[in-house]
N, C-alpha and C positions, 0 to 999 in steps of 0.2 A: 342266254345272254341277260345279264341284268343291266338295265341303265338307269341311273338316278340323275335326276335334272333339277338344278337350282337356277330360278331366273327372276329378276326384278320385275314383279308386278304392279307395283305402286311405291308412294312415298308418303311419310306421315307430315304432317304440318311443320314439324320441325326439322324436317329435312333427312330424316332415316329411311334407308330403304327397307322395303317388305318383300322379302323373297318368297316364291311360292316353291315348295318341294313335292317331286313326284317321282315314282319309279314303275318303271313297265320291265317285265320279262318276255323275252322273246325265244321260242324254242329254236334249237339250231336248224340253220336253213331256212328259217322263216322271217319274212318281213312284218307279220302281223303280231302283235302282242298277245300273250295268253293272258287268260284270266285268272287272276291270283287266287279268288276265292275257290275255285274249282281244283286247286292243287290239294294232294293229301296232308293231312296234319303233319304228318312225318317230314315232308319235302319243306312245308312252309317253317319249321323249325330252323332248318339249316338256311333257307333263304332271308329269314329274318336276320339271323347271325350276320350275314353277307351285307344286308340292306343297313343295319346297325352298325357294321365296320365303315361302310362309306360316310353315313352320317356322322358318325366321331371324327373322322377325317376331315370332313367338309367344315364342321363347327370348329374344330382346333385351328385348322389353315385359315380359314376365311373371317371368323369371329362375326358373323353376321348380327345386326342388333335384333331383326325379327324375321322369323319365319313360319311362314303360314303352311299348315298341313290339312288336306281335306280328309275328311274322317267318313267312310262309307258305313252304312248301316251292316251289322246289327249293333255296332259299337256305340257307347256314348261318348261324348268327349272326355268325361272324368275316367272314362274306362281306358281309353287310349292313351289319356297322359300317364296314368298309372302304369301301363304297359311300357311305354317310351322311358319312363323315369327308371324301369328296372334295367334299362339296356345302355341309358345317356345319362351323363352328370348334368342334370337339368335343376337350376334353382327353382324357387317356388313361384313359378308363373302366372300370370293372370290368366286363366283359361276360359274366360267367358267367350260365349258364343250366342249367336242368334236363335 
């Protein structure tokens, strides 16, 4: 089972909500999420398609101002942003990071 969560984590000084996005994979019959990084590459391709289908629906339906995505290593922010742009209609966002 795939779950995608969007929750308001904070607000900008001009009143825009900042949403946090996260997904988890639960093997059938399990209440403990699986480690996505351990899935075979072939399985990840299908999972990414499902994840991006959910993200497209969320972005089109709710039109959030700001969505925060946590990026795990070994991917850099520019790498992950390029990957997301392949699957989502994203403008040229500021992808600055700490």
